[in-house]
Every structure is written in structure tokens, then in C-alpha cells.
N, C-alpha and C positions, 0 to 999 in steps of 0.2 A: 487522131493519132495518139494512143495512150499506152505506148509500149511499156514504160517503166512501171506505171501505176498498175497495169494488168499483172505484171510479174509479181509485184508485191502482194496484190490481192490473192494471187494463186497460192502463195505460201500460207495464207490464212484459211484456205478452204480445205477441209480434211479430205474431200473427194479427190483432190489433186496432190495429196501427200506423196504418192508414188512418183510424181514427176520430178521431185528433187528438193524438197524442203527438208531433207534428211539431215540429222545431226550425227550420223554414223562416224565412228573414228576411221581414220585412214587405214589403220592396221586391220580393222574388221573388213573393210572393203577389199583390201589386197588379199586377205585370206579367202575371200569368197570369189572363186573364178567365174561364178555365175552372175556376178554383178558387173555392170558397165558403169563406171563413174565418169561423168562428163563435166568438164569446166565450160560454163556458158556465160554469155552476157546476161545482164539482169532482166532482159525482156523475153527470155526463153519461155514459151508458153504454148504447148501443143494440146489439142483435145485429149482428154483422158482415154477415150476409146482407141485412139491411135497408139498411145503408150501401151495399153493393154494388148493390142494386136502385136506390137513389136515384141513384147515380153512373151506372148504366147507362141509366136512363130520361131523366135530365136532361142528361147529358154533362158534369156538373160534378164535380170532385173535392172531397170534403168534408174540410176540415181544421178541427178544433176546438181551442180553446185555453182551458184552465181559468183562471178568474179568480184563484184563490188567496185569500190572506187579505184582499185588498182588497174582495172581493165583486164580483158582476157589475155592479151599478149604479154603484158607485164607480169601477170600472175603466174604464167608459165615460166617466165624467167626466174621469178622469186622461188619457185619450187624445183628448179633445174637439178639441184644436187640430190633431191629426194622426191622424185615424181609422185604426185598424189592422184593423178588422173589417167584414165585410159584413153579418152578422146577429148576433143575440144571443138566447140562451135561458137562462132561470133567474132573470130578474127576478121578484120575488114581489109579492104584493098591497101590502105595506107599504114596499117600496122603489121601487115604480113611479113615484112622484112625483118621484124624483131625476132620471132621464133625461128624463122628460116636461117637467119644469120647466126643464131645461137645453136643451130643443129638440134632443135627440140622436137622435130617431127619425123615420123616414119615416112619413107617415100612410097606413099600409097595414093593412087587416084582411083576413085570408085568406078568400076566398070558399069555401074548403073546410071552414071551421069548421062543425061540426054545429049544427043549430038548437037542440039541447038544451044547448049550451054558451054560447049567447048571454048567458045570465044572469051569466056570469063576467066579461064585459067591464066595465071600470071606467068609470063615468060621468065624462065630462070629460077622460079620458086617451086620446089617440089614438096609434096605432102599436103597440099590444100585442095579440097574439092569445093567448087562454088555451090552454094545452097540457095541464096536469095540475093536480090538486088533492090536498089532504091535510089532516089535522088534526094540529096540534102539541098534544100532550097530556102530562100527567104520567102516567108508567107506574109500575105497582106490581108488586113481586115478591111474589106471593101466598104462595109457599112460605116466604119469610123471615118474614112476619108470623104465619103459622100456627105455625111452629116456635118463634118467640119468644113466642107467646101475647099478641101486641100487636094491638089493634084497628086496622084500617086506616083511614086518613083517607077521608072521603067527599065532600069538597067543597073549594072554594077557601079558605074561611075556616079550615079545619083546618090548612092548610099554613103559616099564620102563627103557629101555636102552637109553642112551643119543642120540645115532644115529637115534632113531625113535621118542623119546619124542619131540625133537626140530622140528619135521615135523608134529606134531599133534595139532589140535585145538579141545578142548572139550568145554563144556558149564557149566557155573556157576550153581551149584546145588541149590543155594539160590534163584535164579531167574527163574528157569526152571524145569518143571517136567521131561523133557528129561534129563537134567543134573543130577537131583536127582536119576532117574532110573539107570543111569550109575554108580553113586556113590554107590547105593544099590547093584548093580551087582558086583562091585569091592569088597565091604565088604563081599559079599557072597562067592566069589571065593577065595579071599586071606585071609579071616578070621583074625587071630591075626596079620598078616603081612600087613593088608590093609593100615594102616597109614604109614608104612615104604615104601610100594609100591608107594603110592601117593607122598610121599616125594621125592622118586627117580625120579618120573615123573617131579615134579616141579623143582628139581635140574637140570634135563636134558633139561629144556627149554620148557616144554609144554605150549601152549598158551591157555588161558581161555577166551572164548567169553562170552558176556553178554546174548546172546540168540541164538536160532537156526538160525534165519535169518542172523545174522552176521557171525556165524560159517560157514554156508554152502554157502551163497550167496556172502560173502565178503572174508572169509579166505581160503576156499577150492579151490585148483588149478583147479578143474573141475567144479566149480560153476560159477555163472554169472560174478563174479568179477575177476575170474582167479587169485585167491590169491596165497599166498606163502606156503600153507600147503597142501600136497598131502594126508594127513590123517585127517579125520574129524568125529566128533560124529554126527550121523544122524539116519536114519531109514533103515530097510531092503528093504523098497519100493523105496528108493531114486535111486538106479541104473536103475530103469525102465525109469527114466527121465534124466539121465546123461550118455552120451556115454563113453564107456571104463572105467566104474567104477564097483566096487563090494564091498562086505563086508567081514570082518574077522569074520567068523561065530562063532568062539569060544568066541567072545566078545559080542554077541547078548543077550540082556536082554528083556524078555517078559514083555509087558506093556498092561494092559487092561484099557479101559476107560468106565466110568459108568454114568448113569442118575438116578435121584431120585427126590422125592417130598420134598419140604422144609417145615419143621414143622413151623406152624404159618401162613401158606398161607390162604388167603381168598378164594382161588379157587382150592381146593384140587382135585375136579373132573376134572378140566381142566388140572392140572398138571399131573394127572395119565394118561390122554388121550395123553399128550405129550410123556411120558415115553413109553407108548404102541406103539406110532407112531415110535419112534426111533428103535424099534426092529421089525417093520413090514417088510415084504418081500421087498417092494419097496425101503424103506430107506436103508435097509441092502445092497441091490443091488447097490445103488447110492454111498455108502460110499467110495469105492476104488477110483472112479474118481472124487469125489467132496471133500473128506477130506483126501485122500491118506493113509487110514488105511484099515485094513482087517476086514470084517464083522465078528461078532461072530456066525452068521448063517452059518454053514459049507456047506449048500446046495447051497449057492450063488456062481455062476461061476465068477471067477476073470478075469480081462482083459488078453488077450493073452500075452502081454508083461510082465505081472507080473509073469506068469507061467515060463517064460524064464529067467527073470532077477531080479525078486523081490520075491523070495521065503522066507517064514518064516523059521527060523532056525529049524533043526530037533531036536537038543538038546540045547535049549536056557537056559541061566541062569535064574532061577526063584526065586528071593529073597522072603523071607517070609514077606507078607504085615504087619503082626502084629509086627514082629521084626523091620521092617523099621519104623513103626509108633512110637514104643516105643523108638527107638534109634535115631530118627531124629535129635533132638537137639544136642546130643553128636556128631553124625557124622558131623554135620555142624560146630560145634565148632572145631573139629579136622581139618576139611577142611580149616577153616579160618586161623588156625595156620600154615598150610602148604602153602596155596596159597598167603599169604601176601608178 
């Protein structure tokens, strides 16, 4: 699972320049009605042939801009008074309430959305079309535990025990949708004890990484950096790319990512074409290998290694998106008091 690193690499490859490492001014983009400017998360990375096909069929040039540390939803809020984007991709289940609450999206649901994906639409939130899904899970380095002769944790409660907390690297929920999805999952499972549970993890020595890249590629003992933590917050798809690893299924939190049309765009038609493009069969089929998420189209066949090593959880934790949106500030305040 190398989502952020792949996105950074894409910006260095000239062949992918059309995908969105563009430095065009906002004024130039707005003046060109044949350009679709899309705000994305930092892991947006589709095959160049699909981008070419979109541009050929629609007549629009696709320019994508990564949101960076602010995050997709927050970046939309920051540009509310002077919209810079036509469309957006990468808002997730638990940040969807931010742009919806601010009235930043056009009420558009793609007619191209497969019937099987209708279940991922958020009740009461208009303007977001589900594009991909995944599970945020605690990953385990099986080899480390075997070599050390240590019993692996088996569930959520184990992670608050000091013998396991000190072996775990999670992600700051202020800086990462992955981290916030995990926080929402803890709040859902532990209820009134969530704050106490997190306090026990902190007291036990849990490590808090700034982002997924540092957590997985630096901290994780089975990651590229061969770090010091055999437990890490990542995705259900990660074990397909790291030998002798797996997930603690009871920790898995379902996360859906969405695309939408930005209110105030000068190119609503092009923005809608982009949203339709993201739920097309070809893009849905490319999502697993290009962005390491699961398509929302259930008819798409997954890579063989995913079926063996990267299955979605049968009974994931599914926090209420509305409650997550309403409670976000309070949860983050509680987290700050615990994590300091």
C-alpha cells in the first residue's frame, strides 16, 4: 500500500504531467472552459491512457491539484469565497459533512453510478458520488511476532494494553483522513469509554505518526524502513504488498471516498463529466492497481493477490458519518488532551 509515495512519484514523471502536476494559475484555468480543474487527495494516480481517453472523449483537459496537508474537505472550505476548482475527489465518509455543511457542492449524483454502489451514498448529504472504498485497519507483521515469540493481539481491547500499545504506530487524526477514520472507529466501538481507551493507549506508549507514509514506510517493521513497530495503522489492501503481514479484522473501519462538483465552478458541465468518468467501468477497474482502493462497482474483478491477502472485512466498523461530522471538533479536542 504505497498511495502517497506513488502520487509524489507521479509528479516527477513527465509522462504523467497531464494528470495534474500543473502549476497553471487559477485565472488561466478559469479562462479556459475546456479545462477541468480537480482538487484531489495526494494519492490520486490514474493510468495516463485513461486520462487521455477522458480528454479525447470529452474535449476537456484534466488538471488535478493535490490538497496537501490541509486535506481535501478543508481545502474546499479555505477557497470557499473564491472557488478555484471545478470538481473534487477524495472527500471521505467522515469528512463529507464539512463541505456539505458549508454548501460547497452542487447537488449532482452521477447517473453512471452502478446500482451496486447506491448503498454507499450518504443519507442527508447531497452532491457526493461514491467512487472507491476501503478498510482502515491495524496491520500486523506476523514475522516479527513469530521471531520474537510474542503472541499477536487479536482485537481492539488488546491494543490498549501496554504490551501492545508500545508496539503500535497510529496516525494523527488532525492531519490524516486515515487517522480520523480510525478515531471514528474507536469512538463507535468503545462509546463512552473511548476517551479512557485512548488514554490507556497513550499511557502505554503508542506512537503517533504525522501521516500514513511515515507510519507505514518508516515506523512499520515490515515496511520499507524496517522500523521498530510491528503494528501499524494502514489499510486492508496493504498485506497484498508486504510479505508475512495481515490485519486485525475487528479493528477495520469502512471508509468510502467520493467525488463531486464544486459550487461556483465556471465549468459545471466538465466537472460532471469528471465525476461520471470516475465511476466508469474502466476507471473502476483501474482503481485497485493505481490507487490501492476497492472500487464501488462490485462487478469489477479484483487482482488475484487481493482475493488471497487483501480482503475487505466481513463485519467492519461503520461509524455514522453524520455523528462523525457533528462530533469532529470535540473528538479532536479530546485527542489533543490525550496525545500531548
